[in-house]
Each structure stands twice: as C-alpha cells, then as structure tokens.
C-alpha positions in Angstrom: 91.9 112.0 96.4 91.1 115.5 98.8 89.1 114.7 101.7 87.8 118.3 103.2 85.8 118.6 106.5 82.2 119.2 105.1 79.3 116.9 104.0 76.3 119.2 105.0 76.4 122.2 102.9 76.1 121.2 99.4 76.1 125.0 98.1 79.9 124.7 99.5 80.6 120.6 98.5 80.0 122.4 94.9 82.3 125.5 95.7 85.4 123.6 96.4 85.4 120.8 93.3 84.6 123.6 91.3 87.7 125.7 92.7 89.7 122.4 91.7 87.8 121.6 88.7 88.7 124.9 86.8 92.5 124.0 86.6 93.3 123.1 82.6 94.3 119.9 82.2 92.9 118.7 85.5 90.1 116.0 85.6 87.0 116.6 88.5 86.4 112.6 88.5 84.1 111.4 91.6 82.8 113.6 94.7 81.5 111.7 97.7 80.2 113.5 100.2 78.6 112.1 104.1 76.5 113.8 106.1 77.1 110.7 109.1 81.2 111.9 108.5 80.4 115.1 107.7 83.3 115.0 104.3 84.0 114.7 101.5 85.7 113.0 98.9 87.4 114.8 95.9 88.7 112.1 93.0 90.9 114.2 91.1 93.1 112.9 88.1 96.2 115.1 85.9 99.8 116.1 85.1 101.3 116.8 88.0 101.6 120.7 87.7 98.7 121.1 87.1 97.5 119.0 90.1 99.1 120.6 92.0 97.4 123.9 91.9 93.9 122.1 91.4 94.8 121.2 95.2 96.1 124.6 95.9 92.5 126.1 94.7 90.6 123.2 96.9 92.6 124.4 99.6 91.8 127.7 99.4 88.1 127.5 98.7 87.5 124.7 101.6 90.2 126.9 104.3 87.6 129.8 103.3 84.1 128.2 103.9 85.2 125.5 106.0 85.5 126.5 110.7 86.6 123.1 112.0 85.4 125.7 115.8 81.6 124.5 114.6 82.3 120.8 112.7 81.0 117.7 114.6 81.7 114.2 112.4 81.8 111.0 113.6 85.3 110.0 111.7 88.3 111.6 112.7 89.7 114.7 111.8 92.1 117.9 112.0 91.2 120.4 109.6 89.0 121.6 107.2 91.7 120.3 104.2 91.9 117.1 106.9 94.2 115.2 104.7 95.9 116.1 100.3 97.1 112.4 99.1 98.9 112.5 95.9 99.2 108.8 94.4 100.6 107.6 91.2 98.9 105.7 88.4 100.0 104.0 85.5 103.7 104.6 84.9 104.0 107.3 87.7 106.7 106.8 89.8 106.2 107.9 93.8 109.3 110.1 93.8 107.7 112.7 92.0 104.0 112.2 94.0 107.0 112.7 96.6 108.3 115.4 95.3 103.9 117.4 94.3 103.1 116.3 98.5 106.3 118.4 99.9 105.8 121.2 96.9 102.0 122.2 97.5 102.5 121.3 101.8 105.0 124.0 101.3 102.6 126.4 99.4 99.5 125.4 101.4 102.0 126.1 104.5 103.1 129.9 103.3 99.8 130.5 101.2 97.0 129.3 103.6 99.1 129.7 107.0 98.6 125.8 107.6 100.3 123.9 109.9 101.1 121.0 107.5 102.6 117.2 108.6 103.9 114.6 106.1 103.1 111.2 106.1 103.0 107.8 103.9 105.9 107.7 101.3 106.2 111.7 102.3 106.7 111.0 105.6 109.4 113.2 106.8 109.7 111.5 110.1 109.5 108.0 110.6 106.5 108.6 113.3 104.4 109.8 111.2 103.7 107.5 108.0 101.1 106.2 109.5 98.0 108.9 109.1 96.0 107.6 112.3 99.6 108.9 114.4 99.7 112.5 113.0 95.5 112.8 113.4 95.6 111.1 116.5 93.8 113.8 119.1 92.3 115.8 116.5 91.3 119.5 115.9 91.1 120.1 119.0 93.8 117.9 120.5 95.8 119.3 118.3 95.2 122.9 119.1 95.8 122.5 122.4 99.0 120.9 121.9 100.4 122.2 118.8 102.2 124.9 120.2 103.5 123.0 123.2 104.6 120.0 122.8 107.9 118.5 120.1 106.3 116.0 118.8 103.7 118.2 117.3 105.0 120.4 115.6 104.0 120.7 112.6 107.2 119.7 110.0 105.6 122.8 107.2 103.3 126.3 108.4 103.0 127.5 112.2 102.9 126.1 115.3 99.9 127.1 115.5 95.8 126.1 114.6 93.7 128.2 113.0 90.1 128.0 112.9 90.9 126.0 109.3 93.1 123.3 111.8 95.7 121.6 110.0 96.9 119.1 106.8 98.2 115.9 106.5 99.8 116.1 102.9 101.0 112.8 101.6 102.1 110.6 98.9 100.9 106.5 98.3 99.7 103.7 96.8 95.4 103.9 95.9 94.1 103.8 98.1 90.3 101.8 98.9 87.7 103.2 100.5 85.0 100.8 101.7 82.2 100.9 104.3 80.2 97.8 105.3 76.8 98.4 107.0 75.2 96.7 109.9 71.6 96.1 111.3 71.8 97.0 114.4 72.5 99.6 116.7 74.6 98.6 119.0 78.0 100.6 118.3 79.9 97.9 120.9 80.0 95.0 117.9 81.4 97.5 114.6 83.8 98.1 116.8 84.2 94.3 118.1 84.2 93.9 113.6 86.4 96.4 113.2 89.0 95.1 116.1 89.6 91.4 114.6 89.8 93.0 111.0 92.5 96.0 111.4 96.0 95.0 110.9 96.8 97.1 113.9 94.9 95.0 116.5 96.1 91.8 114.7 93.6 91.5 111.7 94.0 91.8 107.8 97.7 92.9 106.3 96.5 96.4 105.1 93.2 96.9 106.6 92.5 100.3 108.6 88.2 99.5 110.1 86.3 101.5 112.8 83.5 101.7 113.7 80.9 104.3 113.6 77.3 105.2 114.0 75.3 106.3 111.5 72.3 108.7 112.0 70.0 105.6 109.9 68.2 103.8 112.8 69.5 100.8 114.3 72.3 101.0 111.3 76.3 101.2 112.6 79.4 100.8 110.2 82.2 99.4 109.4 84.3 102.6 108.0 87.2 100.8 106.5 90.4 102.4 104.5 92.2 99.2 102.4 95.7 100.2 102.3 97.8 96.9 101.0 94.5 95.6 98.1 98.1 93.3 96.5 97.8 91.7 100.4 94.4 91.7 101.2 92.0 91.9 98.3 88.4 93.2 98.4 86.5 90.3 98.7 88.5 89.3 101.1 87.8 91.3 103.0 84.3 91.4 102.5 84.0 87.9 103.6 85.5 88.8 106.9 83.5 91.0 108.5 80.8 88.9 106.8 81.9 85.7 108.7 82.5 88.5 112.1 78.5 89.5 111.9 77.3 85.8 111.0 79.2 85.1 114.0 78.0 87.9 116.6 74.5 86.8 114.8 74.2 90.6 113.1 72.6 90.8 109.7 74.8 93.1 107.0 72.4 96.0 105.4 74.3 97.3 102.5 78.8 98.5 101.4 79.4 101.4 101.0 82.6 102.6 97.9 83.5 106.1 98.9 85.0 107.6 95.4 86.6 105.4 92.9 87.9 101.8 92.7 90.8 100.2 90.7 89.5 97.6 88.4 92.2 95.4 89.0 90.7 95.2 92.7 86.5 95.0 90.6 88.5 92.0 88.6 89.1 90.5 91.5 86.7 90.6 93.1 83.7 89.3 90.5 86.2 86.6 89.9 86.9 85.4 93.1 82.6 85.1 93.8 82.1 83.6 90.5 85.3 80.6 91.3 86.9 81.8 88.3 90.6 81.5 88.0 90.9 85.1 86.6 89.0 87.3 85.0 90.7 90.0 82.7 90.2 93.8 80.7 89.4 91.1 78.1 86.5 89.3 79.0 84.7 91.6 79.5 82.9 92.8 76.9 83.2 97.2 77.4 87.1 96.4 78.7 87.6 94.5 75.2 86.4 97.6 73.0 87.8 100.3 74.6 91.5 98.0 74.3 90.6 97.4 70.3 
C-alpha cells in the first residue's frame, strides 16, 4: 500500500497508478485520495518480483511529478513517495516481504537518489521500527537535519533531501487505516479523543491516532492506523471513539475506510454488532458461493 503525497491533482494520481499497474501480474485494487490529507493510498497485489518492479515504477512517477517544497496537507509526510510497506498475504512469510523491502529500498536509493529509511519488520535499527519516529519533523525537519544529525542518517541513499524528500520502506502485517469524523469545529476535542484511544498514550493496543482538521465546516477527524486487529478489533475501536465522543457531548458523523481491509475484520465487526458468537465466510451467501 504505497502512500504518495498527492491527493488533489487527479491527472497526477492517475498517472502514478498507471505506472504501477503497467507491470504484468500486478493488480491495482484500489486508489484512495484525500484532499485535506493531500495524500493517496494505492493498494497493489502481485508476486514478489513483479510487485517490486511496480513499486519502483510508482516511485519514479511520484518523484517526477511531486515537489515537496510546495506540498501542504494535514497528514504528516516526508516525501513524494512517503511510505512503501510490503505486506504478506496468505501463506507468504514475513521474511519474503523484509527481503523485498530491502531490495526495493536500495533500488530507490540508487536509481532515484532518495534517502531511504527501513521501518517495521524491515528496520535495521530498533529505534526505526515505528514509522512515527522516522517521520518526526516531517519533510521540513528532515531536510534541515539529515546532513548534520547522525540520528537522521538514512539507511540507504544520499545524506541530503531534495524536492522529492525521503521515503520509509518497510514490511509489516496488514494495517487498516480508519477515520472517524466528529460534528464539531473544535480540533481540541478530536485531539483529546485521539489521545484517549491511541496506544502510545495508554489507550488501546495497536491503535495510532491523530486529531486532524478538515476542510468541511464544523467537522474534525480522528485519523487512525490500526496495526494489530487481533489485540484490538475494529468494532472495539469504533465503540471506544463513540464512547469518548458521547462523554464529551459531541455527535459522530460518518466514518471513512482508507484503502481495503481484511475480510476477517469485517466479519468480526459484523458479528459483534449483531450479537453473534461468530460469523464465518460460509455464512455469507456470496462468499459461500465462491468457496463452492
């Protein structure tokens, strides 16, 4: 799921997606763009080697069309291709994704002159496992410190930041990006709720959360990355945010799914809301038909 720092120019968003989808055996399943975040998330699937080539072509298109000097959005970012995670599906071992992340990351560094930081399971330093730690200070902070602060030295590529910024390349388990909106103009309430539910503040395990403004009148956002749905399932997170909003006297607006989510998360959330002990794929007509 590459995250690119462009969410407003539809022609550029399409061009970047087409570059990735031009590789045989790779499928572009989804593109989610957000004007306020100024960010697009591409969901690509395919075998290891073709997927690595698709990632490089996507990166090359993003670097050619995105200038971080003029980029501004509410979501943290540090590069044109901001984040490039490789995620194992089915029986694929995590080590395959780690190896792919290292190979493609070095290709980006050598071929596109991008400073590259390895994160997640692909991290080469323990302090770089968390994406938030790598991206702290964002593009502007990294540009000001990368050549002088040894802690900001990239894992691959030049020790300088150009208009395309830097890229975090990693391997991780499936992540769900999930946003919930509040009917208020008070960004402080959004930040209070984000602090209550995120793991780093003592909230729910596997939840990363920020309170962000939006361009919609009287709407603010709880922007969340859910990194461990086994520890805290999707419905538990939604109920926790709802409970905090009710406590603070704020009404919820709609939620938003960024990209795709695992079927298991959907079934588990549906079972919880319906009061079922469990809900399996064999109990859903369309899924049962596929299985047979």
